[in-house]
C-alpha atoms as an extended CHARMM CRD file, in Angstrom:
* protein
*
       263  EXT
         1         1  MET       CA             68.1880000000       92.9970000000       97.8010000000  PROA      1               0.0000000000
         2         2  PRO       CA             70.1240000000       91.4840000000       94.7850000000  PROA      2               0.0000000000
         3         3  LEU       CA             73.7550000000       91.9650000000       94.3490000000  PROA      3               0.0000000000
         4         4  GLN       CA             74.7070000000       94.7050000000       91.8210000000  PROA      4               0.0000000000
         5         5  THR       CA             77.5570000000       93.9960000000       89.2870000000  PROA      5               0.0000000000
         6         6  VAL       CA             80.9710000000       95.3280000000       90.5570000000  PROA      6               0.0000000000
         7         7  GLU       CA             82.5630000000       97.4770000000       87.9120000000  PROA      7               0.0000000000
         8         8  PRO       CA             86.3550000000       98.0580000000       88.2250000000  PROA      8               0.0000000000
         9         9  LYS       CA             87.1970000000      101.7630000000       87.7710000000  PROA      9               0.0000000000
        10        10  ARG       CA             90.2230000000      103.2800000000       86.4820000000  PROA      10              0.0000000000
        11        11  LEU       CA             91.9440000000      105.6880000000       88.8250000000  PROA      11              0.0000000000
        12        12  TYR       CA             91.3100000000      108.8440000000       86.5910000000  PROA      12              0.0000000000
        13        13  ARG       CA             87.7620000000      107.9640000000       86.5900000000  PROA      13              0.0000000000
        14        14  GLN       CA             87.5450000000      107.8610000000       90.3320000000  PROA      14              0.0000000000
        15        15  ILE       CA             89.4060000000      111.2310000000       90.4790000000  PROA      15              0.0000000000
        16        16  ALA       CA             87.0170000000      112.9670000000       87.8610000000  PROA      16              0.0000000000
        17        17  GLU       CA             83.8810000000      111.5700000000       90.0690000000  PROA      17              0.0000000000
        18        18  GLN       CA             85.2940000000      113.1830000000       93.0390000000  PROA      18              0.0000000000
        19        19  LEU       CA             85.8810000000      116.4990000000       91.3480000000  PROA      19              0.0000000000
        20        20  ARG       CA             82.4850000000      116.3880000000       89.6950000000  PROA      20              0.0000000000
        21        21  ALA       CA             80.8910000000      115.8660000000       93.0040000000  PROA      21              0.0000000000
        22        22  LEU       CA             82.5950000000      118.7830000000       94.3500000000  PROA      22              0.0000000000
        23        23  ILE       CA             81.6410000000      121.0250000000       91.4460000000  PROA      23              0.0000000000
        24        24  THR       CA             77.9790000000      119.8230000000       91.8290000000  PROA      24              0.0000000000
        25        25  ALA       CA             78.2170000000      120.5970000000       95.6510000000  PROA      25              0.0000000000
        26        26  GLY       CA             79.3380000000      124.3140000000       94.7690000000  PROA      26              0.0000000000
        27        27  GLU       CA             82.8530000000      123.9390000000       95.9630000000  PROA      27              0.0000000000
        28        28  TRP       CA             83.8760000000      125.7580000000       92.7520000000  PROA      28              0.0000000000
        29        29  ALA       CA             81.5880000000      128.0840000000       91.1550000000  PROA      29              0.0000000000
        30        30  VAL       CA             80.9440000000      128.3900000000       87.4480000000  PROA      30              0.0000000000
        31        31  PHE       CA             83.9680000000      130.0650000000       85.4800000000  PROA      31              0.0000000000
        32        32  GLU       CA             85.8830000000      129.6220000000       88.5150000000  PROA      32              0.0000000000
        33        33  ARG       CA             89.5510000000      128.1120000000       88.1270000000  PROA      33              0.0000000000
        34        34  LEU       CA             90.2350000000      124.9260000000       89.8950000000  PROA      34              0.0000000000
        35        35  PRO       CA             93.3310000000      124.4190000000       91.9690000000  PROA      35              0.0000000000
        36        36  ALA       CA             96.5960000000      123.5930000000       90.5100000000  PROA      36              0.0000000000
        37        37  GLU       CA             97.1460000000      119.9180000000       89.3270000000  PROA      37              0.0000000000
        38        38  ARG       CA             99.9770000000      119.6310000000       92.1170000000  PROA      38              0.0000000000
        39        39  ASP       CA             97.6660000000      120.8640000000       94.8030000000  PROA      39              0.0000000000
        40        40  LEU       CA             94.7680000000      118.4010000000       93.6740000000  PROA      40              0.0000000000
        41        41  ALA       CA             97.2250000000      115.6320000000       93.5580000000  PROA      41              0.0000000000
        42        42  ARG       CA             98.4870000000      116.3920000000       97.0240000000  PROA      42              0.0000000000
        43        43  GLN       CA             94.9890000000      116.4600000000       98.5360000000  PROA      43              0.0000000000
        44        44  LEU       CA             93.7930000000      113.3680000000       96.6710000000  PROA      44              0.0000000000
        45        45  GLY       CA             97.1060000000      111.3680000000       97.4170000000  PROA      45              0.0000000000
        46        46  VAL       CA             97.5240000000      110.4620000000       93.6650000000  PROA      46              0.0000000000
        47        47  SER       CA             99.9820000000      111.5120000000       90.9190000000  PROA      47              0.0000000000
        48        48  ARG       CA             99.7850000000      114.6620000000       89.0050000000  PROA      48              0.0000000000
        49        49  PRO       CA             99.4140000000      112.5860000000       85.6060000000  PROA      49              0.0000000000
        50        50  SER       CA             96.4510000000      110.7930000000       87.1500000000  PROA      50              0.0000000000
        51        51  VAL       CA             94.8450000000      114.1970000000       88.0100000000  PROA      51              0.0000000000
        52        52  ARG       CA             95.6570000000      115.2930000000       84.4870000000  PROA      52              0.0000000000
        53        53  GLU       CA             93.8520000000      112.5340000000       82.9050000000  PROA      53              0.0000000000
        54        54  ALA       CA             90.9050000000      113.0100000000       85.1110000000  PROA      54              0.0000000000
        55        55  LEU       CA             90.8340000000      116.7960000000       84.1130000000  PROA      55              0.0000000000
        56        56  ILE       CA             90.9360000000      115.6270000000       80.4980000000  PROA      56              0.0000000000
        57        57  ALA       CA             88.2020000000      113.3160000000       80.8890000000  PROA      57              0.0000000000
        58        58  MET       CA             86.2060000000      116.1710000000       82.5390000000  PROA      58              0.0000000000
        59        59  GLU       CA             86.7650000000      118.4270000000       79.6850000000  PROA      59              0.0000000000
        60        60  VAL       CA             85.6550000000      115.8770000000       77.0320000000  PROA      60              0.0000000000
        61        61  GLU       CA             82.4620000000      115.4330000000       78.9540000000  PROA      61              0.0000000000
        62        62  GLY       CA             81.8870000000      119.0470000000       79.2460000000  PROA      62              0.0000000000
        63        63  TRP       CA             82.5630000000      119.7470000000       82.9410000000  PROA      63              0.0000000000
        64        64  VAL       CA             85.6710000000      121.9020000000       82.7260000000  PROA      64              0.0000000000
        65        65  GLU       CA             87.3600000000      123.9950000000       80.0940000000  PROA      65              0.0000000000
        66        66  VAL       CA             91.4450000000      123.5220000000       79.8220000000  PROA      66              0.0000000000
        67        67  ARG       CA             92.8320000000      127.0600000000       78.8380000000  PROA      67              0.0000000000
        68        68  THR       CA             96.4270000000      126.5250000000       78.0910000000  PROA      68              0.0000000000
        69        69  GLY       CA             98.7300000000      129.3310000000       79.5790000000  PROA      69              0.0000000000
        70        70  SER       CA             95.8730000000      129.7880000000       82.2470000000  PROA      70              0.0000000000
        71        71  GLY       CA             94.5140000000      126.8060000000       84.0300000000  PROA      71              0.0000000000
        72        72  VAL       CA             91.2460000000      124.6910000000       84.3270000000  PROA      72              0.0000000000
        73        73  TYR       CA             87.8590000000      126.3510000000       84.6170000000  PROA      73              0.0000000000
        74        74  VAL       CA             84.4360000000      125.0910000000       85.6510000000  PROA      74              0.0000000000
        75        75  LEU       CA             81.8040000000      125.2400000000       82.9190000000  PROA      75              0.0000000000
        76        76  ASP       CA             78.1540000000      126.0910000000       83.2130000000  PROA      76              0.0000000000
        77        77  ARG       CA             76.1700000000      122.8350000000       83.0210000000  PROA      77              0.0000000000
        78        78  THR       CA             72.6760000000      124.1830000000       84.2030000000  PROA      78              0.0000000000
        79        79  SER       CA             71.2110000000      123.9880000000       80.6850000000  PROA      79              0.0000000000
        80        80  HSD       CA             69.9080000000      120.6580000000       79.2760000000  PROA      80              0.0000000000
        81        81  ALA       CA             71.6510000000      121.0970000000       76.0190000000  PROA      81              0.0000000000
        82        82  SER       CA             75.0400000000      121.4320000000       77.6020000000  PROA      82              0.0000000000
        83        83  ARG       CA             74.6620000000      118.3460000000       79.4790000000  PROA      83              0.0000000000
        84        84  SER       CA             73.0460000000      116.1950000000       76.7360000000  PROA      84              0.0000000000
        85        85  GLN       CA             75.5790000000      117.4290000000       73.8580000000  PROA      85              0.0000000000
        86        86  ALA       CA             78.6010000000      116.3610000000       75.9550000000  PROA      86              0.0000000000
        87        87  PRO       CA             80.1920000000      113.0440000000       74.9690000000  PROA      87              0.0000000000
        88        88  GLN       CA             80.6550000000      110.2670000000       77.4170000000  PROA      88              0.0000000000
        89        89  ILE       CA             84.0770000000      108.5030000000       78.0380000000  PROA      89              0.0000000000
        90        90  SER       CA             83.8620000000      104.8130000000       77.7560000000  PROA      90              0.0000000000
        91        91  PRO       CA             84.6900000000      103.0470000000       81.2250000000  PROA      91              0.0000000000
        92        92  ASP       CA             87.1860000000      100.8660000000       79.1890000000  PROA      92              0.0000000000
        93        93  GLU       CA             89.1570000000      103.7740000000       77.8670000000  PROA      93              0.0000000000
        94        94  TRP       CA             92.7240000000      103.9290000000       79.1330000000  PROA      94              0.0000000000
        95        95  GLY       CA             94.3200000000      107.0010000000       80.5500000000  PROA      95              0.0000000000
        96        96  PRO       CA             96.7420000000      108.4100000000       77.9510000000  PROA      96              0.0000000000
        97        97  LEU       CA             99.8530000000      109.0730000000       80.2330000000  PROA      97              0.0000000000
        98        98  GLU       CA             99.3000000000      105.6590000000       81.8570000000  PROA      98              0.0000000000
        99        99  LEU       CA             99.2670000000      104.3450000000       78.3770000000  PROA      99              0.0000000000
       100       100  ILE       CA            102.6660000000      105.8980000000       77.6500000000  PROA      100             0.0000000000
       101       101  ARG       CA            104.0910000000      104.2540000000       80.7900000000  PROA      101             0.0000000000
       102       102  ALA       CA            102.9040000000      100.7750000000       79.6410000000  PROA      102             0.0000000000
       103       103  ARG       CA            104.1480000000      101.1290000000       75.9070000000  PROA      103             0.0000000000
       104       104  ARG       CA            107.5790000000      101.9460000000       77.4930000000  PROA      104             0.0000000000
       105       105  VAL       CA            107.7410000000       98.7370000000       79.1930000000  PROA      105             0.0000000000
       106       106  VAL       CA            106.2770000000       96.5060000000       76.3280000000  PROA      106             0.0000000000
       107       107  GLU       CA            107.7280000000       98.2740000000       73.2940000000  PROA      107             0.0000000000
       108       108  GLY       CA            111.0980000000       98.5460000000       74.6720000000  PROA      108             0.0000000000
       109       109  GLU       CA            111.4700000000       94.8590000000       74.6640000000  PROA      109             0.0000000000
       110       110  VAL       CA            109.7680000000       94.5480000000       71.3400000000  PROA      110             0.0000000000
       111       111  ALA       CA            112.3260000000       96.9270000000       69.8680000000  PROA      111             0.0000000000
       112       112  ALA       CA            115.1900000000       94.7970000000       71.2620000000  PROA      112             0.0000000000
       113       113  MET       CA            113.5900000000       91.5220000000       69.7110000000  PROA      113             0.0000000000
       114       114  ALA       CA            113.3180000000       93.4910000000       66.5300000000  PROA      114             0.0000000000
       115       115  ALA       CA            117.0690000000       94.3510000000       66.5560000000  PROA      115             0.0000000000
       116       116  THR       CA            117.8030000000       90.6320000000       66.5360000000  PROA      116             0.0000000000
       117       117  GLN       CA            115.1660000000       89.3350000000       64.1830000000  PROA      117             0.0000000000
       118       118  ALA       CA            114.2570000000       92.3170000000       61.7880000000  PROA      118             0.0000000000
       119       119  LYS       CA            114.6320000000       91.1150000000       58.1990000000  PROA      119             0.0000000000
       120       120  ARG       CA            115.2550000000       93.3700000000       55.1120000000  PROA      120             0.0000000000
       121       121  LYS       CA            111.3400000000       93.6820000000       54.4850000000  PROA      121             0.0000000000
       122       122  HSD       CA            110.7900000000       94.8820000000       58.1830000000  PROA      122             0.0000000000
       123       123  LEU       CA            113.6320000000       97.3470000000       57.9420000000  PROA      123             0.0000000000
       124       124  ASP       CA            112.1760000000       98.7490000000       54.5520000000  PROA      124             0.0000000000
       125       125  ALA       CA            108.8650000000       99.0610000000       56.0500000000  PROA      125             0.0000000000
       126       126  MET       CA            110.3850000000      100.9770000000       58.9490000000  PROA      126             0.0000000000
       127       127  GLY       CA            112.1290000000      103.4100000000       56.7580000000  PROA      127             0.0000000000
       128       128  LYS       CA            109.0650000000      103.8060000000       54.4770000000  PROA      128             0.0000000000
       129       129  ALA       CA            107.0760000000      104.5280000000       57.4710000000  PROA      129             0.0000000000
       130       130  ILE       CA            109.4450000000      107.3330000000       58.6690000000  PROA      130             0.0000000000
       131       131  ALA       CA            109.3050000000      108.6890000000       55.0900000000  PROA      131             0.0000000000
       132       132  SER       CA            105.5830000000      108.7060000000       55.2920000000  PROA      132             0.0000000000
       133       133  MET       CA            105.6930000000      110.6700000000       58.4680000000  PROA      133             0.0000000000
       134       134  GLN       CA            107.9230000000      113.2980000000       56.8620000000  PROA      134             0.0000000000
       135       135  ALA       CA            105.7460000000      113.3510000000       53.8120000000  PROA      135             0.0000000000
       136       136  ASP       CA            102.6260000000      114.1540000000       56.0330000000  PROA      136             0.0000000000
       137       137  ALA       CA            104.7190000000      116.7780000000       57.8340000000  PROA      137             0.0000000000
       138       138  ASP       CA            105.2190000000      118.2520000000       54.4300000000  PROA      138             0.0000000000
       139       139  GLN       CA            101.4970000000      118.8040000000       54.1320000000  PROA      139             0.0000000000
       140       140  GLY       CA            101.3410000000      120.0900000000       57.5780000000  PROA      140             0.0000000000
       141       141  VAL       CA             99.2490000000      117.4740000000       58.9630000000  PROA      141             0.0000000000
       142       142  LEU       CA             99.9740000000      115.2290000000       62.0850000000  PROA      142             0.0000000000
       143       143  PRO       CA            101.8470000000      112.0300000000       60.8760000000  PROA      143             0.0000000000
       144       144  LEU       CA             99.8030000000      109.4760000000       62.6390000000  PROA      144             0.0000000000
       145       145  GLU       CA             99.3830000000      106.7240000000       59.8340000000  PROA      145             0.0000000000
       146       146  GLY       CA            103.2480000000      106.6460000000       59.5280000000  PROA      146             0.0000000000
       147       147  ASP       CA            103.5830000000      106.3950000000       63.0910000000  PROA      147             0.0000000000
       148       148  ARG       CA            101.2320000000      103.3700000000       63.4170000000  PROA      148             0.0000000000
       149       149  ALA       CA            103.0530000000      101.8080000000       60.3410000000  PROA      149             0.0000000000
       150       150  PHE       CA            106.4450000000      102.3580000000       62.0410000000  PROA      150             0.0000000000
       151       151  GLN       CA            105.1750000000      100.5550000000       65.3790000000  PROA      151             0.0000000000
       152       152  THR       CA            103.5770000000       97.7980000000       63.1560000000  PROA      152             0.0000000000
       153       153  ALA       CA            106.7850000000       97.0540000000       61.2550000000  PROA      153             0.0000000000
       154       154  ILE       CA            108.7540000000       96.7770000000       64.3530000000  PROA      154             0.0000000000
       155       155  VAL       CA            106.4960000000       94.3260000000       66.0920000000  PROA      155             0.0000000000
       156       156  GLU       CA            105.7800000000       92.3380000000       63.1440000000  PROA      156             0.0000000000
       157       157  SER       CA            109.5460000000       91.4520000000       63.0040000000  PROA      157             0.0000000000
       158       158  CYS       CA            109.1140000000       89.7230000000       66.1500000000  PROA      158             0.0000000000
       159       159  ALA       CA            106.6610000000       87.0930000000       64.5910000000  PROA      159             0.0000000000
       160       160  ASN       CA            104.6220000000       86.8520000000       67.9100000000  PROA      160             0.0000000000
       161       161  VAL       CA            100.7010000000       87.5350000000       67.3250000000  PROA      161             0.0000000000
       162       162  VAL       CA            100.0620000000       88.4100000000       70.9520000000  PROA      162             0.0000000000
       163       163  LEU       CA            102.7290000000       91.1080000000       70.8230000000  PROA      163             0.0000000000
       164       164  LEU       CA            101.3500000000       92.3380000000       67.5410000000  PROA      164             0.0000000000
       165       165  GLU       CA             97.7870000000       92.4880000000       68.7830000000  PROA      165             0.0000000000
       166       166  THR       CA             98.9110000000       94.0960000000       72.1690000000  PROA      166             0.0000000000
       167       167  VAL       CA            101.0580000000       96.9030000000       70.3340000000  PROA      167             0.0000000000
       168       168  GLN       CA             98.1820000000       97.4590000000       67.8870000000  PROA      168             0.0000000000
       169       169  ARG       CA             95.7040000000       98.0520000000       70.7550000000  PROA      169             0.0000000000
       170       170  PHE       CA             98.0970000000      100.3710000000       72.4150000000  PROA      170             0.0000000000
       171       171  TRP       CA             98.1600000000      102.3500000000       69.1880000000  PROA      171             0.0000000000
       172       172  ASP       CA             94.5710000000      102.3040000000       68.4420000000  PROA      172             0.0000000000
       173       173  ALA       CA             94.1990000000      103.7160000000       72.0890000000  PROA      173             0.0000000000
       174       174  ARG       CA             96.0660000000      106.4730000000       70.7850000000  PROA      174             0.0000000000
       175       175  ARG       CA             93.0660000000      107.5280000000       68.7610000000  PROA      175             0.0000000000
       176       176  GLY       CA             90.5640000000      107.5700000000       71.6510000000  PROA      176             0.0000000000
       177       177  PRO       CA             88.9490000000      110.8780000000       72.9240000000  PROA      177             0.0000000000
       178       178  LEU       CA             91.0120000000      111.2750000000       76.0710000000  PROA      178             0.0000000000
       179       179  PHE       CA             94.3860000000      111.0080000000       73.9250000000  PROA      179             0.0000000000
       180       180  GLU       CA             93.3130000000      113.1100000000       71.0670000000  PROA      180             0.0000000000
       181       181  ARG       CA             92.0140000000      115.8990000000       73.5120000000  PROA      181             0.0000000000
       182       182  LEU       CA             95.3840000000      115.7500000000       75.3240000000  PROA      182             0.0000000000
       183       183  GLY       CA             97.2860000000      115.8140000000       72.0290000000  PROA      183             0.0000000000
       184       184  GLY       CA             95.1380000000      118.7830000000       70.8630000000  PROA      184             0.0000000000
       185       185  HSD       CA             96.5120000000      120.9070000000       73.8470000000  PROA      185             0.0000000000
       186       186  PHE       CA            100.1940000000      119.7660000000       73.6760000000  PROA      186             0.0000000000
       187       187  GLU       CA            101.0980000000      118.4370000000       70.1570000000  PROA      187             0.0000000000
       188       188  THR       CA            102.8240000000      121.0360000000       68.0470000000  PROA      188             0.0000000000
       189       189  VAL       CA            105.0410000000      121.2610000000       65.0140000000  PROA      189             0.0000000000
       190       190  ASP       CA            108.1290000000      121.2320000000       67.2730000000  PROA      190             0.0000000000
       191       191  SER       CA            106.9210000000      118.2400000000       69.4380000000  PROA      191             0.0000000000
       192       192  TRP       CA            106.3050000000      116.1620000000       66.2230000000  PROA      192             0.0000000000
       193       193  ARG       CA            109.6200000000      117.1690000000       64.7830000000  PROA      193             0.0000000000
       194       194  SER       CA            111.2810000000      115.8410000000       67.9190000000  PROA      194             0.0000000000
       195       195  ALA       CA            109.1500000000      112.4840000000       67.6710000000  PROA      195             0.0000000000
       196       196  ILE       CA            110.2910000000      111.8520000000       64.1140000000  PROA      196             0.0000000000
       197       197  ALA       CA            113.8900000000      112.2270000000       65.0290000000  PROA      197             0.0000000000
       198       198  GLU       CA            113.2750000000      109.9060000000       67.8950000000  PROA      198             0.0000000000
       199       199  HSD       CA            111.7770000000      107.3670000000       65.6580000000  PROA      199             0.0000000000
       200       200  THR       CA            114.8260000000      107.6210000000       63.2660000000  PROA      200             0.0000000000
       201       201  THR       CA            117.1950000000      106.9570000000       66.3830000000  PROA      201             0.0000000000
       202       202  ILE       CA            115.0450000000      103.6880000000       67.0080000000  PROA      202             0.0000000000
       203       203  PHE       CA            115.1800000000      102.7420000000       63.4820000000  PROA      203             0.0000000000
       204       204  GLU       CA            118.9640000000      103.2190000000       63.4050000000  PROA      204             0.0000000000
       205       205  ALA       CA            119.3740000000      101.0010000000       66.4760000000  PROA      205             0.0000000000
       206       206  ILE       CA            117.3120000000       98.2320000000       65.0190000000  PROA      206             0.0000000000
       207       207  ARG       CA            118.9840000000       98.4680000000       61.6800000000  PROA      207             0.0000000000
       208       208  ASN       CA            122.3920000000       98.1870000000       63.4890000000  PROA      208             0.0000000000
       209       209  HSD       CA            121.0890000000       94.9740000000       65.2070000000  PROA      209             0.0000000000
       210       210  ASP       CA            121.8190000000       96.5900000000       68.5450000000  PROA      210             0.0000000000
       211       211  PRO       CA            119.0800000000       95.4970000000       71.1120000000  PROA      211             0.0000000000
       212       212  ALA       CA            120.3220000000       97.5090000000       74.1580000000  PROA      212             0.0000000000
       213       213  ALA       CA            120.2940000000      100.6270000000       71.9830000000  PROA      213             0.0000000000
       214       214  ALA       CA            116.9250000000       99.9620000000       70.4210000000  PROA      214             0.0000000000
       215       215  ARG       CA            115.3630000000       99.3510000000       73.9820000000  PROA      215             0.0000000000
       216       216  LEU       CA            117.0580000000      102.5830000000       75.2130000000  PROA      216             0.0000000000
       217       217  ALA       CA            115.8260000000      104.5840000000       72.2040000000  PROA      217             0.0000000000
       218       218  ILE       CA            112.0860000000      103.3240000000       72.9710000000  PROA      218             0.0000000000
       219       219  HSD       CA            112.5930000000      104.2790000000       76.5680000000  PROA      219             0.0000000000
       220       220  ALA       CA            113.8160000000      107.8040000000       75.8010000000  PROA      220             0.0000000000
       221       221  HSD       CA            111.1440000000      108.3150000000       73.2560000000  PROA      221             0.0000000000
       222       222  MET       CA            108.2470000000      107.2900000000       75.6370000000  PROA      222             0.0000000000
       223       223  ASP       CA            109.8570000000      109.2910000000       78.5170000000  PROA      223             0.0000000000
       224       224  LYS       CA            110.0210000000      112.3600000000       76.2860000000  PROA      224             0.0000000000
       225       225  SER       CA            106.5980000000      111.7980000000       75.1270000000  PROA      225             0.0000000000
       226       226  HSD       CA            105.3130000000      111.5520000000       78.6290000000  PROA      226             0.0000000000
       227       227  THR       CA            107.1660000000      114.8330000000       79.2790000000  PROA      227             0.0000000000
       228       228  ARG       CA            105.7140000000      116.5970000000       76.4060000000  PROA      228             0.0000000000
       229       229  PHE       CA            102.2280000000      115.7270000000       77.7350000000  PROA      229             0.0000000000
       230       230  SER       CA            102.9800000000      116.7900000000       81.2320000000  PROA      230             0.0000000000
       231       231  VAL       CA            103.7280000000      120.3870000000       80.6870000000  PROA      231             0.0000000000
       232       232  SER       CA            102.0060000000      122.8390000000       83.0310000000  PROA      232             0.0000000000
       233       233  TRP       CA             98.7190000000      124.1850000000       81.5680000000  PROA      233             0.0000000000
       234       234  ARG       CA             99.7470000000      127.6010000000       82.6790000000  PROA      234             0.0000000000
       235       235  ARG       CA            102.9980000000      127.5720000000       80.9570000000  PROA      235             0.0000000000
       236       236  THR       CA            101.8830000000      125.9830000000       77.3880000000  PROA      236             0.0000000000
       237       237  LYS       CA            101.2710000000      129.0110000000       75.1510000000  PROA      237             0.0000000000
       238       238  ARG       CA            102.6090000000      127.2630000000       71.9540000000  PROA      238             0.0000000000
       239       239  LYS       CA            100.7410000000      126.9370000000       68.8040000000  PROA      239             0.0000000000
       240       240  LYS       CA             98.5930000000      123.7350000000       68.9640000000  PROA      240             0.0000000000
       241       241  LEU       CA             97.8410000000      121.3870000000       66.1050000000  PROA      241             0.0000000000
       242       242  ASN       CA             94.7740000000      119.4810000000       65.1450000000  PROA      242             0.0000000000
       243       243  PRO       CA             94.7980000000      116.0280000000       63.2210000000  PROA      243             0.0000000000
       244       244  ARG       CA             91.9820000000      117.5140000000       61.0760000000  PROA      244             0.0000000000
       245       245  THR       CA             93.5240000000      120.8450000000       60.2640000000  PROA      245             0.0000000000
       246       246  THR       CA             96.7860000000      122.0910000000       58.6820000000  PROA      246             0.0000000000
       247       247  CYS       CA             99.6790000000      124.1160000000       59.8400000000  PROA      247             0.0000000000
       248       248  SER       CA            100.4590000000      127.4380000000       58.4870000000  PROA      248             0.0000000000
       249       249  GLU       CA            102.9680000000      127.7710000000       55.6570000000  PROA      249             0.0000000000
       250       250  GLN       CA            105.4530000000      129.4110000000       57.9470000000  PROA      250             0.0000000000
       251       251  ALA       CA            105.2420000000      126.5770000000       60.4870000000  PROA      251             0.0000000000
       252       252  VAL       CA            105.6110000000      123.9530000000       57.8300000000  PROA      252             0.0000000000
       253       253  PHE       CA            108.4970000000      125.8590000000       56.2870000000  PROA      253             0.0000000000
       254       254  SER       CA            110.3080000000      125.9390000000       59.7860000000  PROA      254             0.0000000000
       255       255  PHE       CA            109.5490000000      122.1660000000       60.1850000000  PROA      255             0.0000000000
       256       256  LEU       CA            111.0720000000      121.1990000000       56.9560000000  PROA      256             0.0000000000
       257       257  THR       CA            114.1260000000      123.3070000000       57.4380000000  PROA      257             0.0000000000
       258       258  SER       CA            114.7470000000      121.8620000000       60.9850000000  PROA      258             0.0000000000
       259       259  MET       CA            114.2370000000      118.1910000000       59.6220000000  PROA      259             0.0000000000
       260       260  SER       CA            116.6070000000      118.3560000000       56.9830000000  PROA      260             0.0000000000
       261       261  GLY       CA            119.4780000000      116.8590000000       59.0440000000  PROA      261             0.0000000000
       262       262  THR       CA            117.5750000000      114.3150000000       61.0030000000  PROA      262             0.0000000000
       263       263  ARG       CA            117.9570000000      111.3120000000       58.7870000000  PROA      263             0.0000000000
């Protein structure tokens, strides 16, 4: 018998495989709610973020439905249409919460380097990127392009192509289906208001040529981002946003009012 290619699997995919097998075996019936994340994590011997990533992957692939404010429920996959229409997650896709922790390590040092090396053109680019984020918020859409421009301006100041390509790959992974689905559940006007204020703190530390403050500002931003994406499904009842839709006029007005003193 010929040897088969060994494919390394990400932890969230291994967890998802176990949960799918249990659903298929009838451990949980269609429309039944799965156990809480903390219970699944304890039984599997893994972290809650890893369980969350697995549940998000299963939702994208049509196995479960996440109902914020309630829990995670098994979907009916008995029809051929429901199975064939569900997208499949690439085996190479990173888990979003794991990605945030990696970004904390790498981008913290990148920001510290930028604080010692950034030139006027880089600082101007960072300032314009934050202005772009705020301008997008004026239109009631998620300021993703400004976010990417901000991260790019920081890493470009380091004059290191390996760091540049690494950080850009980090950001591009932010546009994958797992991260987009997670953001669809937890990104709100309030969360992006907080994120823009955190970007401003990072910018000020770099502009003041303070490596320690820049590093800490990145760490704080990533820690807060991780926390925002780790809220209990059952406690999250806030209005969600989608990159392809706009906020209500009332939400935008609230956003702009609260942003008036962040610069």
